[in-house]
C-alpha angles and dihedrals in degrees: 000000000000116000118242090234091060091046091054091048091053090050090050092051097044099033090228140091097236120146108277123240120252117275131239091273087080127079092261128040120223133228117244113246109213142175121223098242132097116271104263099199104046092152098059106123129200122197093196096062097091095041092048092052090047091051089051092053097042093087091062127071112251112264131172106258137170124202109209114202124192139146092258131035117232088246135114116210131192138167116260116245109279092024095273103143134304137300122211135196137168117270099231091192092061116107090218092058092044095052090054093052095042095042094059090067089067122092114270094011101084093094097038113130120222129200120187124210119189148095130290119237090230124072109244116206114241091244091060100042099091092050093044091050091051094048093047094050095045096044105029108016088241125142109203120213110214114204125182111255096243093048092047091051092053090045101045108023090029116043100010100045102026100040116013099035097050092043093050087051091053099258113138119202093238088152134010089259093057101066127311123300115238111282118192091205091058090048090053090052089051092053092045093053091048087052091052089052089052090053091053092050090052089060092064109021125113097194097199094052111025131083117215119209115189120195132212142336096302090077105036096132094045093092090064093056092047095045090050092056096040115025092193099042111146100234135174130181128195123193112209095185129067119276109223128229118272091255089062099035096051090065088072109100092215095045096125094047092055094046093050091046092054090048089061086073120087095220127026118194131203133178096230141021090244091062092046091047091053091050092050090047090054091050090051097046100038103030102025093237123151125208131207139186114253111193093320097323124105110227140179123206107222115179092323094315121110112227110195124208117218122200115191130125117232119248139213128268097255096189093052093051092048092049091051090051088055094055114112091228090057090057091048091051092048091053090049092052092046089056092045096049119004097043088055093051096256126144114216122220113188135207123182115185144143113254097249137116097260100053094076098225093149092049090051091051091050090052092049090050088051090050092055092046096050097037110042089174090075094056110111090013107066124059124188112210109194115193107199113196118202113272117255092218131049139217145087095309093057091053091048091053091051094048093047093048094050091048093050093048090053092048094050094046092048092049100044105016123117131196091268098023130077110180096200127035114189114198110194099163122097110270127207112244092246089056091054091049089052091054089051091053093054099038116105091201136013119216120204108171104158114159090220130000133159098225119324115201096199093103091051092051090048092053093052092047092050090052086058125168138255093283094052091044090057091051090049091047094241126146119235090251095055112119112229126235139196140168130213132193108190136176119249088227101065126091097239094055097089091054094052102070092161095057125097103250118209142180100240091208091062102079095185091051093051091048090051090049091053090052092047091050090056095043100045112115116260093243092057091049088055093051093048091049094049092051091051094044092053091055098041095047093051098040099055128149091275092055089050095048094044092050092049094049092046090055091045090054091048093048092051097047095103097044093110093043093069137064112240134193135161128247134177135047134266116341089347089073115128138165124244113213119191140165113277091244093052110095139173110255109245114218091215092054093050095045091050091053090045092054097051097046129080108191113053135179117196122187118184133183116214116205110061092007112057090009123041114243090231094058112117093208112051101188114112121262124237088253091057091049092050092051093049092047091052091053094044094050090057104099090211092062136082107190124190128180116204120198142161089232123109126263092251093054094048092046090053096046102041105030092115090063101081098181097039116116116219133202118191132197097011091317099305086126120040134184117179095194136013094250092049127093122254110257130199113240096193133049110283112260136199109245094206087115087076088075088064096044101046098063091047093050092045090056091054091044092054092051097041113066111216097025125120140186123232113197115201131179095263104011143042122214128197108203125194104169090122095047127092103288096227096042092041092052091047092049091046091056091048091047091049092053091043093052094045088054097050094039098046092117097042126095093242138101127225114215128186115202137158108318096343147068116211133193116199139151116288118264095022114130141128090265086077088060093055093046092048093048094051093046091049091053090047090052088054091052092253120135109187117231091185128045125177119183121176129180141143112212145040094281089064094054089081090060091049091051093051097050096042092050090047091069110115088013129121094261096064137060109256089240095045118147111219124197117186108179131182128197113248133010104286141118108291145151087240119098095214139044141192122202103238145342090277089064090049092053091050090050094049090046090055091053091046090053090054091051092047091051092049092050094048092050093050110098115239118255117264123241092247089058 
């Protein structure tokens, strides 16, 4: 039986209500029939999706399984001789295949099951797709995603390669020739393909048992589709390309959609801290999210969910490289290269790059030309062998790189060549992997000078090849005790650079610097080359692809541990969909529930925060509206109520704003000053303090204000606040931390506390907080013989948490009626000591208005007092 969720997905993808194909639970798996348009009804939800998938998996024993999703499957396909069907084999060069093999050597991973979801490189005719899908799943545990050719072209060669890939490599489309301008049609194709991938995953996923690991920028919106179907899906994402700085990324018209989609993953991985830092900066500047370090892990709080950031570069498949070194043909090729170069007194410098605009081949050739010009002693001795792999993209820029490279090779060879010496050898034919390994073995130095690259494993492969084995040592004429050596010149702008501390790091744009680095690599003493090599080999051999994959999955498991401990539900539309995850005891405050309790109680205590509660934080004018005043007056006129408004504002401001409310209690400056009624005197709730410490604080804050554009100082009677909400978020946050530490240092002997909160740093007397307000209000009512049977406390930030703590711990105490109903409510879904929440200040106003209406009705129904009374 086909689940209704799958049926709806098929209808979404095809735009029709045709009968869906059978799912993977059957003997044969289907192909997904799709249309090449964007999915029109992204927001269609289906409550049965999770249960249907769970029912499908219930017949199988639970087993740890990871679904690996990438643009391409690690499969090679070819037509059988005579055209009778297809033959398939593993692509041993694929990272996805390598991580599976290498991961199983780690403890606890030997029995892990893997399912791959992705596309084949070859176009499979529609008539063959069902059979191909069946063979791949049965023989390789692969689920192929078949995408129509025109849609795939717009997705891969269009949006991925013309827009995302250049932008992530810091190329802005300043003109049509410099990368593609944003095209909404290509974006729609990108979303559609990601949706098709989600459909395929739904065919195999068991959401309560499986982990899903999505790879690279081709599938950046896929987490949103999966999170929408399964709120608790255990989902990781790893980006294998660079992530650009916020100044570059924010030029993308769909920047927010991609960020929010990635945040629907539980764990997001990057190769380097720079890439992670740029992502976090984008989240801060464009979404207003802050990150923090939690016991060594970087984490973002996103609507109650913790999204963890993983920083770890991928490694090589050590076993595969060592097996290639042992091949007989590798030894033959090494002997051939020794005869071609070393036996003739030549030193081999090696470059291995794709023929694209970001690999810096032309810059490398210019630097090598400079080396030969400035150091004539290397002419006739040094040969640069440049292996140029075919470009993965296509277009005018690729052809220009090829033409320029060929022209420069000809120029260098004509200028410095000799009858038996060719300075540059450009190899543009496909090489077998063993041939490349042979070149690594013989090369004295490896040059990787890409102007921007996500990771680049060429240096790692070179190090392992130079370490060699006994067979290679015999061919090289080395004794078993000989210590190996290698030299690397690497660009500062590639992902592997931070992990290669023994390499010579260069700015590839600085031709003179690269030429000097080449000369240094050749001149460095042999002993130093040995030490550099040994340091690199120790790292590369221990941080292989299995180590990387195991570490990622361990962190994914840790991040998802509390999935079933929280209540989850989805909010938002389209690609702005996200899941709210909250503690099971944290509930939305129902107006009906509160009004019912309000009606049946007779002694009520109401504590309200102002900024962010009755008044939105984003409001330019903070003074209360006439509607707010009317509501407060209605509550205050009710003889059963004691109403108190607590604010960080000064006494003068509160006096000015709320003077018409005669029975409204006011607490100023976090409750340092308190007035229970309008006709009462302001009292001081904390021990009186000398404010001479302000003379220390003011000069310090003024210094930070002068150096932080957009920051201000607010001087109150008992406190001073440094605000930076209008400053650059990153710089403001950095300055706030520095200011906090500075103030704590200079005020260490003063009776004050320094508090850093969202967008401000505040200095105030010790022991002053809004919890004092709640305690004072309850004790005042107790002194008057009033034991509240109804308490409502509403606030929005950390300063209000003290009030929540006081009233919740007062339950069953002497200050409350034994049957008291207590409602502590925060604004927004976030961790809090309150038991309830409302979404925003507008909800708070509606709630207070409902209570005011009840009080108005009660007052109007009460008969007026007679004259004799």
